[in-house]
N, C-alpha and C positions, 0 to 999 in steps of 0.2 A: 726468820726466811722474809724478806721486801715485801711490801705490799702492792698490789699489783696497781697498776699505771691505765688509768683512765683519763680521757680528756672529753669534756662536757661542751658540750657548744652553749655558752651562754647570750642568749640573746636579750639581755636587758628587762626578760618580762617578769614573773613570779613562777613559771612553772619551770623553767630552767634555772631558775633560781634555787630552787626547793630540792630540783634532781640533784645537783651542787650540793646540796646541803647533806640529803639521803645518804650520798656516796660517800662522801667525808667522815659520815659519821659511823658509816660502818667499816670504816679503817681502812677504804682505797686512797691511795696518792694520786692527787686530784687537779686537774690541772684545768680553768676554763680558756676556750677560745670561741672568740665573738670573728664573727664571719658578714664583710662587708659584702654582698649579694650584687647592690644597685647602685650604679658610679649616680653622682647629684647631676640631676638631666635640666637644673636651674630655672626648677620649676615651685621649688621650695615646697612641694608637698612630700617631703623624705624624710622620716622620723630617726632615720638609722645614729645619727649624731647624740640624741637623745639618748637610744636604747644603746648604744657605747658607752655614754659615760654611766649610764645607770650597773650597765654591767661590771664594768669595772669595780662599782662601788658595791656588788653583791660582794667582787671576790675579793674587795679589803677587807668588808666586812667578815668572810668567812677566813682568812688567811691564807688565800689560796692565790697561786698565781697565774696570771693570764694571760695570753699570747692572742696575737692577731691575725688574720688571710682576707687579704682582698680577693676574689672569687667573682668580681663585679665581667669579670671580661668572658668567663667560665661562664658566666650565669646569661647574659645575653647570646651567647652562641649556644648554648645549649637547652636554653627557657623561653627568653624571651622571641626573638628568631620566632619559634614555632607558633608561641603564641600570638605575633603581628598576622604571619600565614594562615592561622585558621580564624582570626576574624574575618581575615580577609576573603576565606571560603564561603564564609557564612556559617561557620562552624564556630561551638562554643567550647574552648579550652578550660583544661584543668592546671594549673601553671602548677598549683600545690605540689601536682604529683609527678612532675616532671623536676619540680625543684628538690623534692626529696632522693629520686632515684638518682638525679644529674650534679647534685652539687652539697647537701646533707649527705649523703650517702656513700658516696662518690672521692669529689675530691677534699671536703672534710674529713673522709675517713683514711685517706692519704695522709691528708698531713698529721694526722693523730698518729701513726705508723712511722712516720718520719721525728717524730716529737717522743718515741720509745714507748709510745702507750702501746696496751694488748689492747683494749676495748675505747668505744667512743659512746657517749651517752646523751640524751636529748630530754627534753620535758615532753614530750608527746605520750597523747594518752591513750597506751597499745603495752601487750606484755609479749614476751618473748618462752617457749620451754624450747627443750629438747627433747624426743620420742626415738629411741633406737636409733642415733646418733643424726639426726633428722632434725632441724631447724624447725618452728612452728609460730608462725603471727597470730596471734590471738588477740581479741577484744580486749578493751580494756574493763574493768571493774563497772566502773562509770559509764553506763550506757550512750548517755549522756552528753559526755564530751570525746568519747571514743575516736580513736583516729586514725586506726587502720584503714578506711579508706583509703588515706591518702598515702598510706604505706606500701600498698601491694603491690608495688614495683619491685620490689626487695624481693633477696635473693638467700641461698645461703650464706654463701662468702658475707654479707651486708649482718644479716641474722647473728652469725656465728659472735661476731666482734660489735654487737650494740646491744645495750640495756637500756631498759625505762625503766625508770625507779616510783613512777605515777601510776604505772599501770594497776596497783592494788589501790591504791585510793583515787577518795570523790573528789569532786573540787573545793567543796567546803573545808577541805580535810587539810588541802593543800594551801589554803589561805589561811588558817587556823595555823598551821605551822611556820607559816612566813611571819605572821603578827608573834607567833609565841618569841621567834627568835629575834625579830627586829629589823628585820632583812629590810634593806630598801626599797623593794620591789611590793613593797605585802596588800599595799590598796592600790597598785600601780593597775588600769582597765585592760584586759585583755585585746589587742589588735586583732582585726577581723578583716574579712573583705582580703583581697590581692595585695601578698605585701608590698609592691614597687610600685601600689600608687598611694598606699593611706589614707588619707583620709581625703584625698581628690576629687572632684567630681570625673565619675568615669567615659563619658562622652569627652569633656575638655580634653581628659589627656589619649583618649585614644585615638582622637584627631588630632593628637600632633603628631601622631605615626600613618594614621591612616584616612586621608583627602576624603571629611563628606561629602556627600551627593547627595542632594534633596529626591524624593519619591513618592510616588503615590501608597497611601493605606488603601486594602482592599479589602471587598469582605470573599466568603469561599465564592461567591457567583458572579464575581468582575468588578463590582460594582466602587466605586469609590469614596471610603469613606472618611479621608482625613492626608496627610500630610507628613514625612515622616521626616529627621533631618539627614539620617544614612540608614542603611538595611543592616547593616553589620553589630551597630549598637544595640540590636536585641537578639533576645534568646526566647526559645519555646517557650510556652504559659504564661509568661509576662504580662502584666498588667498595666504596672506603675510605667509613666511616662508619656503614651500614646498622645495623651490630649485629644481625644476625638470628641465633639461634642454631641449635640443632640444631631441624631441622625433621621431623618421623615423615613416613616413607616416603619422605622424602629423602636423596640420597647427601652425604657429608660437604664440600663441594664451594664454591669463594667463588661469591658471590651478585652480578648487576652488575642497575644498573637500567637498563630497556630499552622505559618510558616514563612517562608522565606525562597525569594526568588532572587538570588545576587545578580545572574544576567542580565534581569528585567532592570534592576532594584526596585524591588515592588516588597512590599510586608504586607503579608494577608493576617487576619484578623478577626474573629468571632466572639460572638457573645454566649457566656454560659465556661464557668468554672470549667466541666467538663466535656466541653467540646468535639463530637465524634471526630475531629478534625486532629485532636491531640490526645487519640488512645490509639494502643496498640499492643499485640499480644505476644510478638516475635521481636528479633531484633536478632543483625547479624554482629560482630566484634573483627576490628582489625587483629593482628598474631596477636594469641593469648600471652600474657606472661602466669604463669605455673610455680608458687612460693616454692612446691617441692623438686624442681626443676623438669617435672615433666605429668602431664595431666595424669589424675589417678584412673580415668579408664575414658575409653569413649567416648561411652553417654553417663551423665552424670547427673543425679538429682539432687537439690544442693535449695539454697535460696542467694537472691543475688539484692545489689543496691544500686540505682542505675543515676542516685544521685547520693551525696551525704546525709544523714541521718534518716533517712529515710528507714520505713520498719522492712523488716527481712518479707522477702517475697519469693514464693515459692517457685519454681520453674524447673526445667527441664532441658539441660546442657547435650548437644552435640558437637562433642570437637571436631571440626574438618580435616583435610587434607593441607591444606594449607597454612593450619596452626590457629585457624579462626576457628568462633564455636560460635553457634545457631544456640538462639536461647527461648524456648516455649515458656510463657507466663501460666501459672494456672487463671490469672484474670487480667483483666484488660490494664493497662500501663499509660497512667498520663503525662505526657510531656518527655518523653522519653529521648535525648538529645544528641544526636551527632555531635561526637568529640568531647564529650564527657565522659564518664568512669564506668564501665560496669564491673564490679566488685562479688564476685562469690563468696558463699561461706556455706562451711558444713558446720553447724552450732555456732560456738565460738572462735573456732578457727578460720580465720582469711585464705582461701585457697589460692586467688591471686586474681588477676584482672587484664583488662585492656582498653580499647578507646573504643565507642562507639562507632560504627559506619553508618549501620541505616538501620531504619523500624520496617514494618508492615500497615504503619500510619498511614493513612486515604493523603495522596500526594495533593493539592491543590491546582499546581499548574497543569496535569494531569487529568484533571474534571474538566477546567476550564479549556483544554482543549476538546475534549468530547463534545462539552455542553457549545462551542462555536461550531463543532460540527455539525451537529445536530441544528 
């Protein structure tokens, strides 16, 4: 009986390198596939060519064939245009979630099937199992590296054809294996941030596509405290990059972004990490994606994350008629941000997720209107 064929997405990093090694040693017929998801925009900040060379070197060391696919057009239409439109609307998107859904577990999976593979594998830290014929997405053993948050848009079809070889390992074990096997990527630094921005300055990159307009920074009472270079560069809870000096009558304490008015090009800030303007107890999402294909019930008691690496937060979830959910948290949540992902869990099992539409945090524009009327 011939070995099962698996195509591994080799990114040129240590995680995918070890994933390929583990599958090869487990007896699978492994082929590497390097995905080009971003076309060179001439700014010189993309590391795709370096990553490509590293992926080739790893496959050469492991004695594996490697294939190449250019998904840059699909990425532009399925991920990047959405990224731009969300920032232009004043929201903060999560392109990694869309990249997984639209590229790595759609176009990559299709390409693997065209190559005759039965399954794909990646270097993500997550796990998959099957209970009574239904596939589950589980958190990785290494909770500090768990990436199920970014994979919550996967469904039964994708999970049935996906392997996560690193799901049972801790990161230090992965580094040790890579070093012992003398893989070319053993000491390579992990990539961070948004993949297509790389090491570039975020504002400079975004300004190439969304022309900036300077505007006022105001406190919640409407007092001018500074000037911003573009309201869509900022996200709720952000402290860095505000450049607010001493303000007469205010303490020498850090300022945090607490609101944005894109239409009026105003950025609102307040002092205090736990400003009341950043607190919410409930949210409503866009249409929910359930990994099992449907909601477990019309009312669900579970835990949630509204950002990556957040501690589990107890919540009650009401499933609405339009497919969205309303979530009530057991305690106030800081800086829950529209455009980011709400991901629900039952223990280690990821139930699914959705984009956050709005929260019950106080709206500064409404406060301003009431103050002006008074």
